[in-house]
N, CA, C and O atoms as a MOPAC input file, in Angstrom:
PM7 MOZYME 1SCF
protein

 N     11.07900 1    27.22100 1  -228.08400 1
 C     10.11600 1    27.41700 1  -229.19100 1
 C      9.46800 1    25.70400 1  -228.96800 1
 O      9.83900 1    24.53400 1  -228.88500 1
 N      8.52400 1    26.37700 1  -228.95200 1
 C      8.24600 1    24.55600 1  -229.08200 1
 C      8.47100 1    23.75100 1  -230.32500 1
 O      8.50700 1    24.67900 1  -231.13300 1
 N      8.66900 1    22.53500 1  -231.12500 1
 C      8.86100 1    22.09600 1  -232.34000 1
 C      7.94500 1    21.28900 1  -232.39600 1
 O      7.22200 1    21.49500 1  -233.37100 1
 N      7.60800 1    20.34200 1  -231.69500 1
 C      6.55600 1    19.37600 1  -232.21500 1
 C      5.90100 1    19.28200 1  -230.22100 1
 O      6.21700 1    19.74400 1  -229.12400 1
 N      4.76100 1    18.27900 1  -230.89200 1
 C      4.09300 1    18.06800 1  -229.60800 1
 C      3.51900 1    16.44300 1  -230.03700 1
 O      3.67600 1    16.31500 1  -231.25100 1
 N      3.27800 1    15.94500 1  -229.79400 1
 C      2.58700 1    14.61800 1  -230.13800 1
 C      1.55100 1    14.48900 1  -229.04700 1
 O      1.70500 1    15.19800 1  -228.05200 1
 N      0.69700 1    13.81700 1  -229.09800 1
 C     -0.22200 1    13.06700 1  -228.57800 1
 C     -0.05500 1    11.75300 1  -228.58400 1
 O      0.15100 1    10.96800 1  -229.51000 1
 N     -0.22600 1    11.52900 1  -226.83000 1
 C     -0.17100 1     9.47700 1  -226.16400 1
 C     -1.43900 1     9.19100 1  -225.79400 1
 O     -2.01300 1     9.43900 1  -224.73400 1
 N     -1.86100 1     8.58400 1  -226.87700 1
 C     -3.26600 1     8.41500 1  -225.76600 1
 C     -3.53100 1     7.47900 1  -224.61200 1
 O     -4.11000 1     7.31800 1  -223.53800 1
 N     -2.46500 1     6.79300 1  -225.83300 1
 C     -1.66300 1     4.74500 1  -224.31900 1
 C     -1.60000 1     5.21500 1  -224.03600 1
 O     -2.74700 1     5.62000 1  -223.84600 1
 N     -0.79700 1     6.00700 1  -223.52900 1
 C     -0.45300 1     6.82800 1  -221.98100 1
 C     -0.65600 1     7.91100 1  -221.37600 1
 O     -0.08100 1     8.46500 1  -220.43900 1
 N     -1.93300 1     8.27900 1  -222.28900 1
 C     -1.95900 1    10.09400 1  -221.15500 1
 C     -0.78400 1    10.85900 1  -221.88700 1
 O     -1.06200 1    12.04800 1  -222.04000 1
 N     -0.28500 1    10.71100 1  -222.08700 1
 C      0.99200 1    12.38900 1  -222.48100 1
 C      1.04200 1    12.51400 1  -223.51300 1
 O      0.78900 1    11.76900 1  -224.45900 1
 N      1.59500 1    14.10400 1  -223.37600 1
 C      1.19600 1    14.82900 1  -223.78300 1
 C      3.01900 1    15.48600 1  -224.51300 1
 O      3.57100 1    16.16300 1  -223.64600 1
 N      3.85800 1    15.37200 1  -225.79800 1
 C      4.49100 1    15.08200 1  -225.08500 1
 C      5.42000 1    16.55600 1  -226.29200 1
 O      5.31600 1    16.63400 1  -227.51600 1
 N      6.20800 1    17.46300 1  -225.39300 1
 C      7.25600 1    18.06800 1  -226.00500 1
 C      8.53000 1    18.20500 1  -226.43200 1
 O      9.42300 1    17.98000 1  -225.61500 1
 N      8.80100 1    18.51600 1  -227.50500 1
 C      9.56600 1    19.34500 1  -228.05900 1
 C      9.97200 1    20.41100 1  -228.76900 1
 O      9.55800 1    20.86100 1  -229.83700 1
 N     11.19200 1    20.90900 1  -227.74500 1
 C     11.94700 1    22.25100 1  -227.50600 1
 C     13.55800 1    22.72200 1  -228.30600 1
 O     14.63000 1    22.30100 1  -227.87100 1
 N     13.46600 1    23.49000 1  -229.30700 1
 C     14.18000 1    24.33000 1  -230.03900 1
 C     16.23300 1    24.05100 1  -229.80500 1
 O     17.17700 1    24.15100 1  -230.58900 1
 N     16.11800 1    23.67600 1  -228.29200 1
 C     17.07300 1    23.67700 1  -227.84800 1
 C     17.37700 1    22.43600 1  -227.12700 1
 O     18.23200 1    22.21000 1  -226.27100 1
 N     16.28600 1    21.51100 1  -227.78300 1
 C     16.61400 1    19.47300 1  -227.60700 1
 C     15.51700 1    18.98200 1  -226.06400 1
 O     14.82600 1    18.09400 1  -225.56200 1
 N     16.07600 1    20.40800 1  -225.89700 1
 C     14.52000 1    19.84000 1  -224.08200 1
 C     13.50700 1    18.86800 1  -224.88100 1
 O     13.18500 1    19.02200 1  -226.06000 1
 N     13.06700 1    17.85100 1  -224.03100 1
 C     12.16200 1    17.52900 1  -224.18100 1
 C     11.14500 1    16.80000 1  -222.97000 1
 O     11.62500 1    16.15000 1  -222.04200 1
 N      9.71500 1    17.01800 1  -223.14100 1
 C      9.49600 1    16.93600 1  -221.72100 1
 C      7.90100 1    16.35000 1  -221.94400 1
 O      7.20100 1    17.19000 1  -222.50800 1
 N      7.33200 1    15.32900 1  -221.67900 1
 C      6.06600 1    14.97400 1  -221.67600 1
 C      5.75200 1    15.07300 1  -220.44000 1
 O      6.37700 1    14.73100 1  -219.43600 1
 N      3.87100 1    15.98500 1  -220.66800 1
 C      2.96700 1    15.54800 1  -219.91800 1
 C      1.80000 1    15.65000 1  -219.25800 1
 O      1.26900 1    16.75900 1  -219.19000 1
 N      1.11300 1    14.37500 1  -218.57600 1
 C      0.01800 1    13.84000 1  -218.39900 1
 C     -1.06300 1    14.48100 1  -218.93600 1
 O     -1.02600 1    15.65600 1  -218.57000 1
 N     -2.06800 1    14.24600 1  -219.67700 1
 C     -3.49900 1    14.80600 1  -219.40900 1
 C     -3.73600 1    15.40600 1  -218.69300 1
 O     -4.34300 1    16.44700 1  -218.94700 1
 N     -3.48600 1    15.16600 1  -217.79500 1
 C     -4.28100 1    14.68700 1  -215.97400 1
 C     -4.14200 1    16.70900 1  -215.50500 1
 O     -4.67100 1    17.70800 1  -215.01800 1
 N     -2.89400 1    16.04300 1  -216.21100 1
 C     -1.30600 1    17.27500 1  -215.25000 1
 C     -1.75800 1    19.12100 1  -216.09000 1
 O     -1.64100 1    20.25600 1  -215.62900 1
 N     -2.31100 1    18.57500 1  -217.53800 1
 C     -2.64200 1    19.86800 1  -218.28200 1
 C     -4.31200 1    20.52600 1  -217.95500 1
 O     -4.70800 1    21.69100 1  -217.91300 1
 N     -4.99300 1    19.28600 1  -217.76900 1
 C     -6.30300 1    19.63000 1  -216.86200 1
 C     -6.44400 1    20.29700 1  -216.41700 1
 O     -6.81000 1    21.40700 1  -216.80400 1
 N     -6.17000 1    19.85300 1  -215.15600 1
 C     -5.90100 1    20.85800 1  -213.85700 1
 C     -4.83900 1    22.28200 1  -213.29200 1
 O     -4.83100 1    22.93700 1  -212.24900 1
 N     -4.01000 1    22.33400 1  -214.56100 1
 C     -3.74800 1    23.30800 1  -214.56000 1
 C     -3.79500 1    24.25000 1  -215.38600 1
 O     -3.13400 1    25.28800 1  -215.41500 1
 N     -4.64300 1    23.85300 1  -216.11200 1
 C     -5.22200 1    24.90900 1  -217.06700 1
 C     -5.88500 1    25.99200 1  -216.92300 1
 O     -6.96400 1    26.36400 1  -216.46200 1
 N     -4.43300 1    26.65800 1  -217.73200 1
 C     -5.05100 1    28.47100 1  -217.86400 1
 C     -6.40300 1    28.60400 1  -217.46200 1
 O     -6.56800 1    28.81600 1  -216.26100 1
 N     -7.62300 1    28.51500 1  -218.33200 1
 C     -8.44000 1    29.13100 1  -217.15600 1
 C     -9.16800 1    28.80900 1  -216.13700 1
 O     -9.95600 1    29.59100 1  -215.60600 1
 N     -8.87400 1    27.05900 1  -215.59500 1
 C     -9.00000 1    27.57400 1  -213.86100 1
 C     -7.93100 1    28.07300 1  -213.12800 1
 O     -8.04200 1    28.43800 1  -211.95700 1
 N     -7.00800 1    28.10300 1  -213.70000 1
 C     -5.58100 1    29.20000 1  -212.89200 1
 C     -6.26600 1    30.76300 1  -212.56200 1
 O     -6.47900 1    31.37000 1  -211.51200 1
 N     -6.55500 1    31.16800 1  -214.40500 1
 C     -7.57600 1    32.53200 1  -213.76300 1
 C     -8.37400 1    32.88300 1  -212.95100 1
 O     -8.57600 1    33.78300 1  -212.13600 1
 N     -8.93800 1    31.69000 1  -213.45600 1
 C    -10.91900 1    31.96400 1  -212.52900 1
 C    -10.17000 1    31.80400 1  -210.66600 1
 O    -10.75100 1    32.44900 1  -209.79300 1
 N     -9.10300 1    31.05800 1  -210.32100 1
 C     -9.08800 1    30.75800 1  -208.71500 1
 C     -9.05000 1    32.56800 1  -208.59800 1
 O     -8.34100 1    33.17000 1  -209.40500 1
 N     -9.69000 1    33.19200 1  -207.76500 1
 C    -10.28700 1    34.16000 1  -207.12800 1
 C     -9.51500 1    34.72800 1  -205.96500 1
 O     -9.06300 1    35.86200 1  -205.80100 1
 N     -9.45900 1    33.15500 1  -204.83900 1
 C     -8.84900 1    33.16800 1  -203.68400 1
 C     -8.22300 1    32.12900 1  -203.30300 1
 O     -8.72600 1    31.01600 1  -203.15300 1
 N     -7.24400 1    32.39000 1  -203.14800 1
 C     -5.75600 1    30.43600 1  -202.49400 1
 C     -6.63500 1    29.19900 1  -201.78700 1
 O     -6.13700 1    28.13200 1  -201.42800 1
 N     -7.97400 1    29.54600 1  -201.66900 1
 C     -8.52800 1    28.24600 1  -200.83500 1
 C     -9.52000 1    27.79000 1  -201.35400 1
 O    -10.29500 1    27.09400 1  -200.69800 1
 N     -9.82800 1    28.21500 1  -203.28700 1
 C    -10.57600 1    27.46800 1  -203.68900 1
 C     -9.95000 1    26.33100 1  -204.29700 1
 O     -8.90000 1    26.35500 1  -204.93900 1
 N    -10.66700 1    25.33400 1  -204.05200 1
 C    -10.25900 1    23.87100 1  -203.85000 1
 C     -9.11500 1    23.55400 1  -205.77200 1
 O     -8.73700 1    24.47900 1  -206.49100 1
 N     -9.00000 1    22.82400 1  -205.90900 1
 C     -8.54500 1    22.28200 1  -206.74800 1
 C     -9.69000 1    21.46000 1  -207.79700 1
 O    -10.78400 1    20.90800 1  -207.68300 1
 N     -8.61700 1    21.78200 1  -208.95000 1
 C     -9.80300 1    20.37000 1  -209.95500 1
 C     -9.21200 1    19.28800 1  -209.61700 1
 O     -8.06500 1    18.88000 1  -209.43700 1
 N    -10.53300 1    18.82900 1  -209.56300 1
 C     -9.80500 1    17.17800 1  -209.03200 1
 C    -10.68200 1    16.09700 1  -209.89600 1
 O    -11.29000 1    16.39700 1  -210.92300 1
 N    -10.65500 1    15.11600 1  -209.45700 1
 C    -10.94100 1    13.71300 1  -210.22600 1
 C    -10.68800 1    13.29600 1  -212.08500 1
 O    -11.26300 1    12.58800 1  -212.91100 1
 N     -9.45400 1    14.24200 1  -212.06500 1
 C     -9.18700 1    13.75000 1  -213.51100 1
 C     -8.38700 1    13.13400 1  -213.91900 1
 O     -7.76300 1    13.44300 1  -214.93400 1
 N     -8.12200 1    11.76700 1  -213.02900 1
 C     -7.17100 1    10.55700 1  -213.40900 1
 C     -7.60800 1    10.65400 1  -215.29100 1
 O     -6.98200 1    10.96900 1  -216.30300 1
 N     -9.07900 1    10.16900 1  -214.97800 1
 C     -9.03000 1     9.66400 1  -216.60800 1
 C     -9.47000 1    10.13200 1  -217.96900 1
 O     -9.96900 1     9.47000 1  -218.88000 1
 N     -9.07900 1    11.85700 1  -217.89500 1
 C     -9.69800 1    12.57800 1  -218.29000 1
 C     -8.82800 1    12.77000 1  -219.82900 1
 O     -7.61300 1    12.89100 1  -219.66900 1
 N     -9.44200 1    12.82000 1  -221.67000 1
 C     -8.37300 1    12.27300 1  -222.09400 1
 C     -8.37500 1    13.79000 1  -223.34800 1
 O     -9.39200 1    14.25500 1  -223.86200 1
 N     -7.16400 1    14.20700 1  -223.53800 1
 C     -7.28800 1    15.29600 1  -224.52600 1
 C     -7.64300 1    14.76600 1  -226.29300 1
 O     -7.23000 1    14.05800 1  -227.21200 1
 N     -8.26900 1    15.32400 1  -226.05700 1
 C     -8.69900 1    15.20700 1  -227.77700 1
 C     -7.87000 1    15.12500 1  -228.79900 1
 O     -7.24400 1    14.41200 1  -229.58400 1
 N     -8.32200 1    16.82800 1  -228.20700 1
 C     -7.11300 1    17.48600 1  -230.02800 1
 C     -6.66500 1    18.29100 1  -230.09400 1
 O     -7.41500 1    19.23600 1  -230.34300 1
 N     -5.25700 1    18.61400 1  -229.95500 1
 C     -4.16400 1    20.09400 1  -230.35200 1
 C     -4.87900 1    20.99600 1  -231.74800 1
 O     -5.39800 1    20.72300 1  -232.83000 1
 N     -4.57500 1    22.05800 1  -231.04400 1
 C     -5.64600 1    23.11500 1  -232.19600 1
 C     -4.42300 1    24.20200 1  -232.38600 1
 O     -4.69000 1    25.32100 1  -231.94900 1
 N     -3.16400 1    24.04100 1  -232.95700 1
 C     -2.20500 1    25.55200 1  -232.69800 1
 C     -2.93900 1    27.23400 1  -233.48700 1
 O     -3.61300 1    27.64300 1  -234.43300 1
 N     -2.26600 1    27.64400 1  -232.38600 1
 C     -2.91500 1    29.23500 1  -233.30800 1
 C     -2.35700 1    30.08700 1  -233.13100 1
 O     -2.59000 1    30.99700 1  -232.33600 1
 N     -1.38100 1    29.94000 1  -233.94700 1
 C      0.19400 1    30.37600 1  -234.63100 1
 C      0.40000 1    31.32000 1  -233.33600 1
 O     -0.19300 1    30.85500 1  -232.36300 1
 N      1.10600 1    32.55900 1  -233.06500 1
 C      1.51000 1    33.01200 1  -231.96600 1
 C      1.20100 1    33.23900 1  -230.32300 1
 O      1.87600 1    33.56100 1  -229.34500 1
 N     -0.21200 1    32.88400 1  -230.58300 1
 C     -0.88400 1    32.70300 1  -229.32400 1
 C     -0.49800 1    31.72100 1  -228.43000 1
 O     -0.26100 1    31.83700 1  -227.22800 1
 N     -0.43500 1    30.06600 1  -229.62700 1
 C      0.24300 1    28.56700 1  -228.40700 1
 C     -0.86800 1    27.42600 1  -229.32200 1
 O     -0.95900 1    27.08200 1  -230.50100 1
 N     -1.75300 1    27.03000 1  -227.78800 1
 C     -2.05000 1    26.42800 1  -228.95200 1
 C     -3.52900 1    25.69400 1  -228.18700 1
 O     -3.62200 1    26.17700 1  -227.05900 1
 N     -4.31300 1    25.01600 1  -228.37300 1
 C     -6.38100 1    25.25400 1  -227.97400 1
 C     -5.88100 1    23.71000 1  -227.18800 1
 O     -5.36100 1    22.91500 1  -227.97200 1
 N     -5.95700 1    23.41100 1  -226.24800 1
 C     -5.90100 1    21.57800 1  -226.18200 1
 C     -7.66500 1    21.65300 1  -225.29500 1
 O     -8.06500 1    22.27200 1  -224.31000 1
 N     -8.33000 1    20.67600 1  -226.26700 1
 C     -9.72900 1    20.17900 1  -226.23500 1
 C     -9.56300 1    18.82300 1  -225.62300 1
 O     -8.97600 1    17.88500 1  -226.16200 1
 N    -10.43300 1    18.79900 1  -223.83500 1
 C    -11.09000 1    17.64400 1  -223.30300 1
 C    -11.74800 1    16.72000 1  -223.49600 1
 O    -12.53300 1    16.84000 1  -224.43600 1
 N    -11.75400 1    15.75800 1  -222.94200 1
 C    -13.09000 1    15.21100 1  -223.32600 1
 C    -13.93800 1    15.38900 1  -222.58900 1
 O    -15.08800 1    15.36400 1  -223.02700 1
 N    -13.77700 1    15.55900 1  -221.63900 1
 C    -14.65000 1    16.76900 1  -220.47700 1
 C    -15.37900 1    17.96500 1  -220.96900 1
 O    -15.98800 1    18.58500 1  -220.09800 1
 N    -15.46400 1    18.55100 1  -222.53900 1
 C    -15.87000 1    19.15400 1  -222.95600 1
 C    -15.73000 1    20.45100 1  -222.22700 1
 O    -16.67500 1    21.21100 1  -222.01700 1
 N    -14.13200 1    20.72000 1  -221.74500 1
 C    -13.53500 1    21.57600 1  -221.42100 1
 C    -12.31200 1    22.18000 1  -222.76400 1
 O    -11.64800 1    21.41000 1  -223.45800 1
 N    -12.27800 1    23.39000 1  -222.84100 1
 C    -10.80400 1    23.46000 1  -224.42800 1
 C    -10.33800 1    24.37600 1  -223.18700 1
 O    -10.80100 1    24.55400 1  -222.06000 1
 N     -9.14200 1    24.91800 1  -223.93200 1
 C     -7.85800 1    26.23700 1  -222.82800 1
 C     -7.20100 1    26.27500 1  -223.24800 1
 O     -6.62100 1    25.19300 1  -223.33900 1
 N     -6.48300 1    27.56900 1  -224.02400 1
 C     -5.29300 1    27.93300 1  -225.21900 1
 C     -3.89200 1    28.01900 1  -223.83700 1
 O     -3.87000 1    28.73400 1  -222.83500 1
 N     -2.86100 1    26.98900 1  -224.32200 1
 C     -2.09000 1    27.00300 1  -223.74100 1
 C     -0.70100 1    28.06400 1  -224.16300 1
 O     -0.01000 1    27.14300 1  -224.59800 1
 N      0.18200 1    29.28900 1  -224.34600 1
 C      0.88300 1    29.82900 1  -224.51100 1
 C      1.44900 1    28.12700 1  -224.34100 1
 O      1.25900 1    27.09300 1  -223.70000 1
 N      2.44400 1    28.86000 1  -225.66300 1
 C      4.18600 1    28.54700 1  -225.99700 1
 C      5.14200 1    28.46900 1  -224.31300 1
 O      5.92700 1    27.72000 1  -223.73200 1
 N      4.59900 1    29.47100 1  -224.15000 1
 C      6.10200 1    30.20800 1  -222.73400 1
 C      4.89500 1    28.85300 1  -221.10200 1
 O      5.19900 1    27.91000 1  -220.37100 1
 N      3.71000 1    29.61200 1  -221.36000 1
 C      3.52900 1    28.82200 1  -220.50300 1
 C      3.69700 1    27.00200 1  -220.39600 1
 O      4.08000 1    26.41600 1  -219.38300 1
 N      3.32900 1    26.38000 1  -221.62100 1
 C      4.08100 1    24.93500 1  -221.91500 1
 C      5.55800 1    25.19600 1  -221.37200 1
 O      5.46600 1    24.92200 1  -220.17500 1
 N      6.65300 1    25.51800 1  -221.58600 1
 C      7.49900 1    25.81300 1  -221.73300 1
 C      7.42900 1    25.18200 1  -219.97400 1
 O      7.50000 1    24.00900 1  -219.60600 1
 N      7.30400 1    26.15800 1  -219.31700 1
 C      7.04300 1    26.56100 1  -217.91800 1
 C      6.53200 1    25.27400 1  -216.73700 1
 O      6.97800 1    24.79700 1  -215.69400 1
 N      5.23100 1    25.06000 1  -217.69900 1
 C      4.99000 1    24.18300 1  -216.69500 1
 C      6.24000 1    22.77400 1  -217.13200 1
 O      6.93200 1    22.33300 1  -216.21400 1
 N      6.33600 1    22.42000 1  -218.00900 1
 C      7.75200 1    21.42000 1  -218.88900 1
 C      8.79800 1    21.54800 1  -217.94600 1
 O      8.76400 1    20.67100 1  -217.08300 1
 N      9.71300 1    22.36500 1  -217.84100 1
 C     10.83000 1    22.99700 1  -216.26000 1
 C     10.71100 1    22.24200 1  -215.61000 1
 O     11.43500 1    21.28300 1  -215.34200 1
 N      9.10200 1    22.77300 1  -214.99000 1
 C      9.30500 1    22.66600 1  -213.36600 1
 C      7.60600 1    21.65900 1  -213.09600 1
 O      6.75900 1    22.07300 1  -212.30400 1
 N      7.43200 1    20.47400 1  -213.84600 1
 C      6.33200 1    19.72900 1  -214.43700 1
 C      6.51300 1    18.67000 1  -212.25400 1
 O      5.59000 1    18.51300 1  -211.45500 1
 N      7.75000 1    18.31300 1  -212.11100 1
 C      7.77600 1    18.02200 1  -210.92800 1
 C      7.15900 1    18.36600 1  -209.50400 1
 O      6.55200 1    17.60200 1  -208.75400 1
 N      7.64900 1    20.50400 1  -209.21300 1
 C      7.35300 1    20.37500 1  -208.61300 1
 C      5.63100 1    20.98000 1  -208.04000 1
 O      4.89100 1    20.92500 1  -207.05700 1
 N      5.69400 1    21.57700 1  -209.50500 1
 C      3.48900 1    21.65300 1  -209.77700 1
 C      3.05400 1    20.14900 1  -209.66100 1
 O      1.98500 1    20.07200 1  -210.26600 1
 N      3.28000 1    19.33800 1  -209.32900 1
 C      2.85100 1    18.41000 1  -209.34100 1
 C      2.22300 1    17.86400 1  -207.84700 1
 O      1.13100 1    17.63600 1  -207.32700 1
 N      3.60000 1    17.81800 1  -207.54000 1
 C      3.84600 1    17.91100 1  -206.14600 1
 C      2.54600 1    18.63500 1  -204.92700 1
 O      1.72800 1    18.30100 1  -204.07000 1
 N      3.19800 1    19.98000 1  -205.73300 1
 C      1.77400 1    20.83500 1  -204.83300 1
 C      0.05600 1    20.94500 1  -205.34500 1
 O     -0.90700 1    21.39000 1  -204.72000 1
 N      0.13000 1    20.37100 1  -206.67600 1
 C     -1.31200 1    19.48400 1  -206.54700 1
 C     -1.49200 1    19.13100 1  -206.03700 1
 O     -2.32000 1    19.56900 1  -205.23800 1
 N     -0.82100 1    17.71100 1  -205.87900 1
 C     -1.12100 1    17.06600 1  -205.23100 1
 C     -1.76200 1    17.27900 1  -203.44600 1
 O     -2.75100 1    16.78300 1  -202.90500 1
 N     -0.75000 1    18.18100 1  -202.94100 1
 C     -0.36800 1    18.70400 1  -201.71300 1
 C     -2.26000 1    18.75100 1  -201.53100 1
 O     -3.14100 1    18.03600 1  -201.05400 1
 N     -2.14400 1    20.01900 1  -202.22100 1
 C     -3.58700 1    20.93900 1  -202.42700 1
 C     -4.89800 1    19.81400 1  -202.29400 1
 O     -5.90800 1    19.89300 1  -201.59500 1
 N     -4.42400 1    18.65100 1  -203.33100 1
 C     -6.04100 1    17.74100 1  -203.48500 1
 C     -6.11200 1    17.11000 1  -201.60600 1
 O     -7.24900 1    16.85900 1  -201.20500 1
 N     -5.26300 1    16.95600 1  -200.87400 1
 C     -5.07300 1    16.32100 1  -199.51200 1
 C     -5.82000 1    17.31200 1  -198.92200 1
 O     -6.78300 1    16.99400 1  -198.22400 1
 N     -5.33900 1    19.19800 1  -199.20500 1
 C     -5.50800 1    19.42700 1  -198.16700 1
 C     -6.92500 1    19.74900 1  -198.46100 1
 O     -7.45100 1    20.46400 1  -197.60800 1
 N     -7.43100 1    19.51000 1  -199.13800 1
 C     -8.99500 1    20.09700 1  -199.30800 1
 C     -9.68800 1    18.24100 1  -199.15400 1
 O    -10.75100 1    18.06700 1  -198.55800 1
 N     -9.08800 1    17.30700 1  -199.62800 1
 C     -9.77000 1    15.88200 1  -199.04500 1
 C    -10.66400 1    15.70800 1  -200.52100 1
 O    -11.88000 1    15.65900 1  -200.70300 1
 N     -9.74700 1    15.65400 1  -201.28600 1
 C    -10.45800 1    15.63900 1  -202.64500 1
 C     -9.36900 1    14.88200 1  -202.94300 1
 O     -8.34300 1    14.65800 1  -202.30000 1
 N     -9.76400 1    14.50100 1  -204.07200 1
 C     -9.44700 1    12.58300 1  -204.95900 1
 C     -9.03100 1    13.02800 1  -206.36200 1
 O     -9.64500 1    13.76700 1  -207.13200 1
 N     -7.49700 1    12.23200 1  -206.57600 1
 C     -6.87100 1    12.38700 1  -208.55200 1
 C     -8.44100 1    11.08600 1  -208.92600 1
 O     -9.17500 1    11.76800 1  -209.64100 1
 N     -8.88100 1    10.18900 1  -208.80800 1
 C     -9.41200 1     9.13900 1  -209.23400 1
 C    -10.88400 1    10.15500 1  -209.64500 1
 O    -11.26900 1    11.16200 1  -209.05300 1
 N    -11.47400 1     9.50500 1  -210.80700 1
 C    -12.52400 1     9.68300 1  -211.91000 1
 C    -14.21700 1     9.82400 1  -210.78900 1
 O    -13.77300 1    10.37000 1  -209.77800 1
 N    -15.16600 1     9.69100 1  -210.63600 1
 C    -16.48800 1     9.66000 1  -210.06400 1
 C    -17.02200 1     8.98400 1  -210.53400 1
 O    -18.06500 1     8.93400 1  -209.88200 1
 N    -17.12300 1     7.99400 1  -211.68900 1
 C    -17.13000 1     6.81500 1  -211.81900 1
 C    -16.34700 1     6.81100 1  -212.80400 1
 O    -15.71500 1     7.71600 1  -213.34900 1
 N    -16.45000 1     5.51100 1  -213.03400 1
 C    -15.55700 1     4.59500 1  -214.02900 1
 C    -16.38900 1     3.77700 1  -215.84500 1
 O    -17.18500 1     2.84800 1  -215.97600 1
 N    -15.80700 1     4.55000 1  -216.76000 1
 C    -16.79300 1     4.81800 1  -217.99300 1
 C    -15.25800 1     4.13100 1  -218.52700 1
 O    -14.04600 1     4.33900 1  -218.46300 1
 N    -16.49100 1     2.95200 1  -219.21800 1
 C    -15.90200 1     1.76000 1  -220.85000 1
 C    -16.11300 1     1.89200 1  -221.41700 1
 O    -17.30100 1     2.16400 1  -221.59100 1
 N    -15.08800 1     1.86200 1  -222.57100 1
 C    -15.84900 1     2.63300 1  -223.69900 1
 C    -15.94500 1     0.71800 1  -223.90300 1
 O    -15.11400 1     0.00100 1  -223.34500 1
 N    -16.96100 1     0.20000 1  -224.68100 1
 C    -16.92200 1    -0.73700 1  -224.72900 1
 C    -17.50500 1    -1.34000 1  -226.35200 1
 O    -17.52300 1    -2.54700 1  -226.59100 1

Protein backbone atom coordinates (compact mmCIF):
# COMPACT_ATOMS: atom_id res chain seq x y z
CA UNK A 1 0.00 0.00 0.00
CA UNK A 2 1.24 3.48 -0.85
CA UNK A 3 1.71 5.63 2.24
CA UNK A 4 2.89 8.82 0.54
CA UNK A 5 3.55 10.38 -2.84
CA UNK A 6 5.78 13.39 -3.38
CA UNK A 7 6.47 15.40 -6.52
CA UNK A 8 9.91 16.89 -7.09
CA UNK A 9 9.79 19.30 -10.03
CA UNK A 10 13.54 19.94 -9.85
CA UNK A 11 14.37 16.28 -10.53
CA UNK A 12 11.11 15.59 -12.42
CA UNK A 13 10.47 12.57 -10.20
CA UNK A 14 7.50 11.21 -8.33
CA UNK A 15 8.58 9.60 -5.05
CA UNK A 16 6.55 6.65 -3.78
CA UNK A 17 6.68 5.32 -0.23
CA UNK A 18 5.05 1.98 0.62
CA UNK A 19 3.85 0.58 3.96
CA UNK A 20 6.47 -2.21 3.84
CA UNK A 21 9.28 0.38 3.80
CA UNK A 22 9.95 0.08 0.06
CA UNK A 23 10.62 3.42 -1.65
CA UNK A 24 11.01 4.15 -5.34
CA UNK A 25 11.12 7.12 -7.66
CA UNK A 26 9.53 7.21 -11.08
CA UNK A 27 10.34 9.91 -13.61
CA UNK A 28 7.54 12.04 -14.96
CA UNK A 29 8.55 10.86 -18.42
CA UNK A 30 8.21 7.20 -17.39
CA UNK A 31 4.77 7.84 -15.92
CA UNK A 32 3.60 9.72 -19.02
CA UNK A 33 4.88 7.08 -21.42
CA UNK A 34 3.41 4.26 -19.34
CA UNK A 35 0.10 6.05 -18.80
CA UNK A 36 -2.71 3.52 -18.29
CA UNK A 37 -4.79 5.24 -20.95
CA UNK A 38 -1.91 5.02 -23.45
CA UNK A 39 -1.36 1.35 -22.63
CA UNK A 40 -5.06 0.43 -22.94
CA UNK A 41 -5.34 2.25 -26.28
CA UNK A 42 -2.69 0.06 -27.91
CA UNK A 43 -4.83 -2.10 -30.14
CA UNK A 44 -1.84 -3.83 -31.66
CA UNK A 45 1.74 -4.43 -30.61
CA UNK A 46 3.14 -2.54 -33.61
CA UNK A 47 1.75 0.82 -32.52
CA UNK A 48 4.66 3.18 -31.80
CA UNK A 49 5.29 4.12 -28.17
CA UNK A 50 4.59 7.57 -26.79
CA UNK A 51 7.59 9.72 -27.66
CA UNK A 52 9.05 13.20 -27.18
CA UNK A 53 8.08 13.39 -23.49
CA UNK A 54 11.48 13.95 -21.87
CA UNK A 55 10.47 17.43 -20.65
CA UNK A 56 6.92 16.58 -19.50
CA UNK A 57 5.94 17.65 -15.99
CA UNK A 58 3.35 16.25 -13.58
CA UNK A 59 1.38 19.32 -12.50
CA UNK A 60 -0.79 17.65 -9.87
CA UNK A 61 -1.61 14.36 -8.18
CA UNK A 62 -5.23 13.92 -7.18
CA UNK A 63 -6.05 11.08 -4.74
CA UNK A 64 -9.13 9.12 -5.83
CA UNK A 65 -9.83 7.00 -2.75
CA UNK A 66 -9.91 3.31 -3.64
CA UNK A 67 -9.32 4.03 -7.34
CA UNK A 68 -5.78 5.34 -6.99
CA UNK A 69 -4.42 8.67 -8.18
CA UNK A 70 -5.15 10.92 -11.13
CA UNK A 71 -1.98 12.46 -12.54
CA UNK A 72 -2.26 15.73 -14.45
CA UNK A 73 0.55 16.39 -16.93
CA UNK A 74 1.52 19.72 -18.49
CA UNK A 75 0.85 18.37 -22.01
CA UNK A 76 -2.89 18.27 -21.12
CA UNK A 77 -2.83 14.49 -20.59
CA UNK A 78 -4.31 13.00 -17.44
CA UNK A 79 -4.81 9.43 -16.34
CA UNK A 80 -5.80 7.37 -13.31
CA UNK A 81 -3.04 5.16 -11.92
CA UNK A 82 -4.19 2.49 -9.48
CA UNK A 83 -2.05 1.88 -6.39
CA UNK A 84 -1.42 -1.64 -7.71
CA UNK A 85 -0.18 -0.30 -11.06
CA UNK A 86 2.13 2.22 -9.37
CA UNK A 87 3.50 -0.61 -7.23
CA UNK A 88 4.12 -2.74 -10.34
CA UNK A 89 5.86 0.19 -12.01
CA UNK A 90 7.96 0.84 -8.91
CA UNK A 91 9.07 -2.80 -8.63
CA UNK A 92 9.72 -3.22 -12.37
CA UNK A 93 11.00 0.23 -13.28
CA UNK A 94 14.33 -0.78 -14.83
CA UNK A 95 12.91 -3.57 -17.00
CA UNK A 96 10.01 -1.42 -18.20
CA UNK A 97 12.30 1.52 -18.95
CA UNK A 98 14.66 -0.63 -21.00
CA UNK A 99 11.71 -2.03 -22.95
CA UNK A 100 10.46 1.51 -23.62
CA UNK A 101 13.86 2.74 -24.83
CA UNK A 102 14.18 -0.35 -27.07
CA UNK A 103 10.71 0.31 -28.55
CA UNK A 104 11.61 3.96 -29.23
CA UNK A 105 14.77 2.87 -31.05
CA UNK A 106 12.91 0.19 -33.02
CA UNK A 107 10.40 2.80 -34.25
CA UNK A 108 13.03 5.49 -34.92
CA UNK A 109 11.57 7.82 -32.29
CA UNK A 110 13.14 10.05 -29.67
CA UNK A 111 12.65 10.96 -26.03
CA UNK A 112 13.60 14.58 -26.77
CA UNK A 113 10.90 17.23 -26.96
CA UNK A 114 9.99 18.32 -30.46
CA UNK A 115 10.62 21.94 -29.53
CA UNK A 116 12.35 23.34 -26.50
CA UNK A 117 10.20 25.66 -24.44
CA UNK A 118 11.85 27.87 -21.86
CA UNK A 119 9.94 29.76 -19.24
CA UNK A 120 10.88 33.42 -19.06
